[in-house]
C-alpha positions as CSV (number, residue, x, y, z in Angstrom):
1,M,-0.2,0.0,0.0
2,E,3.0,2.4,0.8
3,V,3.8,2.3,-3.0
4,Y,0.5,3.0,-4.1
5,L,-0.2,5.8,-2.0
6,L,3.4,7.8,-2.4
7,S,3.6,6.9,-6.2
8,G,1.3,9.9,-6.8
9,S,3.3,12.0,-4.3
10,I,6.8,11.2,-5.9
11,F,5.2,11.7,-9.3
12,R,3.5,15.3,-8.0
13,C,7.4,15.9,-6.9
14,Q,8.7,15.8,-10.2
15,L,6.1,17.5,-12.2
16,Y,7.1,20.6,-9.4
17,K,10.5,20.3,-9.9
18,I,10.1,20.3,-14.0
19,T,7.1,23.1,-14.0
20,N,7.9,24.6,-11.0
21,D,4.2,24.8,-10.3
22,E,3.2,25.0,-6.6
23,S,-0.1,22.9,-6.8
24,Y,2.3,19.9,-8.0
25,L,4.0,20.3,-4.4
26,Q,1.0,21.2,-2.4
27,D,-0.6,18.0,-3.6
28,A,2.5,15.8,-3.3
29,L,2.2,16.8,0.4
30,K,-1.4,16.0,1.1
31,T,-0.7,12.7,-0.3
32,T,2.1,11.9,2.1
33,E,0.1,13.7,4.8
34,A,-2.5,10.7,3.8
35,A,0.2,8.3,3.6
36,F,1.8,8.8,6.9
37,K,-2.2,8.6,8.7
38,E,-3.0,5.1,6.8
39,L,0.6,3.7,7.3
40,I,2.4,4.8,10.5
41,D,1.0,3.1,13.8
42,A,-0.2,5.8,16.1
43,N,1.0,3.8,19.3
44,T,4.3,2.9,18.3
45,G,5.1,5.4,15.4
46,M,6.6,2.6,13.4
47,L,6.2,1.7,9.6
48,P,4.2,-1.9,9.3
49,Y,5.1,-5.2,9.3
50,E,4.3,-6.1,5.6
51,G,5.0,-9.9,5.3
52,I,7.5,-11.6,3.1
53,D,8.6,-11.9,-0.7
54,D,7.8,-8.6,-2.6
55,A,5.8,-7.2,0.2
56,G,8.9,-6.9,2.3
57,L,10.4,-4.3,0.6
58,F,7.8,-1.9,0.1
59,K,8.9,0.0,3.3
60,G,12.1,0.5,1.7
61,I,10.7,2.1,-1.4
62,F,8.5,4.1,1.0
63,V,11.3,5.3,2.8
64,R,13.6,6.0,-0.9
65,Y,10.0,8.3,-2.1
66,L,10.1,10.2,1.3
67,I,13.9,11.3,0.7
68,E,12.6,12.3,-2.5
69,L,9.9,14.8,-1.2
70,L,12.5,15.7,1.7
71,E,15.0,16.8,-0.9
72,I,11.8,19.2,-2.3
73,C,10.7,20.0,1.4
74,P,13.6,19.2,3.9
75,K,11.3,21.2,6.7
76,L,9.0,18.3,6.8
77,E,10.0,17.7,10.8
78,E,7.2,14.8,10.6
79,V,8.7,13.2,7.7
80,K,12.3,13.2,9.5
81,N,11.2,12.5,12.8
82,S,10.0,8.8,11.6
83,L,12.5,8.1,9.6
84,V,15.1,8.9,12.0
85,F,12.7,6.9,14.7
86,N,12.1,3.9,12.9
87,G,15.9,3.5,12.2
88,E,16.7,3.8,15.7
89,K,14.4,1.1,16.5
90,L,16.1,-0.9,13.7
91,I,19.4,-0.7,15.1
92,K,18.6,-1.4,18.4
93,W,15.8,-4.0,18.4
94,G,15.8,-5.0,14.6
95,I,19.3,-6.3,13.8
96,D,20.6,-9.6,14.6
97,E,24.0,-8.5,16.4
98,K,25.7,-11.8,15.9
99,C,24.7,-12.3,11.7
100,G,23.9,-8.5,11.2
101,L,20.0,-9.8,9.8
102,A,17.0,-7.8,9.9
103,S,13.8,-8.3,11.1
104,L,10.7,-8.1,9.2
105,N,9.5,-6.1,12.2
106,W,12.2,-3.3,12.8
107,C,11.0,-3.7,16.7
108,S,11.9,-7.3,17.4
109,E,14.8,-9.8,16.4
110,P,14.6,-11.3,13.6
111,N,13.3,-14.4,12.9
112,M,15.3,-17.2,10.7
113,P,15.3,-17.7,7.8
114,V,15.0,-14.2,6.5
115,Q,14.3,-12.9,3.0
116,L,16.4,-10.8,0.5
117,S,13.4,-8.2,0.1
118,T,13.2,-7.5,4.0
119,Q,16.8,-7.3,4.3
120,L,16.9,-4.8,1.3
121,S,14.0,-2.6,3.3
122,A,16.0,-2.3,6.3
123,V,19.2,-1.2,4.1
124,M,17.3,1.3,2.3
125,L,16.5,2.7,5.2
126,I,19.8,2.9,6.8
127,E,21.3,4.6,3.3
128,M,18.6,7.1,3.2
129,L,19.0,8.2,6.8
130,S,23.1,8.5,5.7
131,V,21.9,11.0,2.3
132,L,19.9,12.9,4.8
133,E,22.6,13.1,7.4
134,S,25.5,13.8,4.5
135,R,23.0,16.5,3.1
136,N,22.8,18.3,6.2
137,L,18.8,17.5,6.2
138,L,18.7,15.8,9.8
């Protein structure tokens, strides 16, 4: 669901970059706000557990889309805070210290075996936080 919700946001971001039409940016921001209300767990602040196979990759794609938006609107504190929060939880609880593998649920230790798609999502989150930090956006 994340990909569906944010694909419209990224499309509008790209249109904004091309046309400089503020209405595209406003649409992208509204779509992102709706995605956050739908996807971020209000009690935990975490992105949802997506399951296995390709579904396990959706969190990573979602994170990449959010970075695109932050490059245009670097003051979106809720987006930045959510990414940092999820990254902190992943590093603290969601990675097995012995083998370095990540959990499907970033708030708990991984259950073996793990799948590549879910590992990629975890790597994408950490990578995107590094990108934000290197661009002084955090």
